[in-house]
N, C-alpha and C positions, 0 to 999 in steps of 0.2 A: 886747724891742720893744713899744713902746706905740702902740695903734691909736685913732683916733678916727672917727666917722662926721660926714659932711656931707649935705647934701640933694643928690640927683643934679642935675646940671647939663649944659647943652649943651655937647657936646664929649665928654662922657663915652662917648657910643656909640662914639668911634674906637676906645677901648679895649675895652669889654664886647662888641662884636659877635665879636670874637675868640675871647673865653670861650664865647659861645653855640654856636660850630661845634666845640667839643672835647666829645667824647663822655664823656670821663672824668669831666667835672664834672657830669655828669647822671645818673651811674651809680645814683645812690640816689635821685633824683626822680621824681616821677610824670608831670613836664611837661617834655618835651624837644623841641627844634626837629625838625620834620619837613622843613626844606629847608635851603639855607645861608642864613645869616642875613648879608646884606650891610651895609654901612655907612648905606645909606639906609634899609633895613628898620629896623635898630636905633635909627636917629635919629627916625624917625617912631614907633616903640613909646615911645621916650623922651619924645618931645613929647607924646603920648597919655597916658600912665601919670603924668607929673608934672601934667596938668590935672585928675586923677581925684580928686575930693572923698572917695571911700570908701577912700583909701590914702595911705600917706606911704613914700616911697622915698629912700633914703639910699647913699651911698657908703661904703664901708669904706677907709680910707685909713692911711697908717702915718705916725707921728709923726715929724717931723724931714725927712723926703723929701717927704712928702705923695703919695707914691705911691698911686694907686688900685688896690687889689687886689680887690674883690669888693662885693657889694651885700647890704644888709639893709633889709627892709621889713616894713609892716604893711597888712594888704589886708581888704578886707571888714570896714569899720569900720563898726560900727551898734551901737546900743544898749550902748555900754560894753563891746564886746569887739571883737577883731581876730585875725585870723590873721597869724602870724609865717612869714616866710621869710628865708633867708640862704644865699648861697653865696661862696665865697672862689673867685674866678676865675683869679687868678693862682696857679697850683700850686706855685710856690717857696714860698708862705707857708702852705701846709698842714702842720698839726702844730706850730705855732709860737705858738699861743695868741692868734691873732688873732680867730677865731671866737668863742671865751670872751668876748673883751672887746667884740667888737660885739654879741653877744647880749646882754649886761649893759647896755650902752650904750642899745639899741633897745628892750628892756623897761622901762627907766627913763624914756626919751622917752614912750612909750606911756602909762606912768601920770601922767607929767606933764600929757599930753592930756586926762587924765581918764578913760582906761580903768580900768575895773575887773577885766578878766579878757583874757589873751593866751593864744592856743592855737595849737597846731602839729600836724601829722602828719608823722611819719618813719618811715622804713624799720626796721624792729625790727632789721635786720643791720646798720645803720650805728651800730655800738656806739661811737665816738668822739663823733658827734652827741648819741646818747642822754646818754651822759656828761656833756657840757657842757651839755646842757639842765637836766640834773638839778641840777649845779651852779650853775645861775642860778635854780634854784626850781621849775622845772616838775616836775609828776609826772603819772605815767601815770593816764590816766582811762578809757581804752578800748584794748582790743586784739583784733585778728583774727588774731594769731601773725605776721602779715608787716607789719602798719602799726600805729603806735600813735598814739595822740591824746595829748597832755600839755599840761597847762594851768597857768599861774601866774596868782595872783590878787592883786590889792592887799591887802597887809596892812594891817587897820585897828587 
């Protein structure tokens, strides 16, 4: 199955609010909601982040059906660098290669935007994610045993 990415848009919150209330999705992340995320809360978040000039946020969709299955984004964009984030919110798509495709697409987009370096932080226990990032060119630059910092740079 092939994935593509598109900018987040109004209406996506009707799907993503359900993902944000699923603790399984946040198992390996450092930021999980501490309250129930309603459609209104998610809509306000979506409006705020899509206006943020220091980030670019995209929906991960399935080609052919246009099903919205997750988010991928670059945040803290400054001085040619940005932080990468991804999650597949629809757990039915876990393990099907969607994360790998979306990671590659977002890295390519970041470099088209003029970034020189993209970094991320990942739980070292999240072996599938680490493997995806390595396949996309990220290399571990820091480790505290639990959390890894991984970086990919624009090849010159």
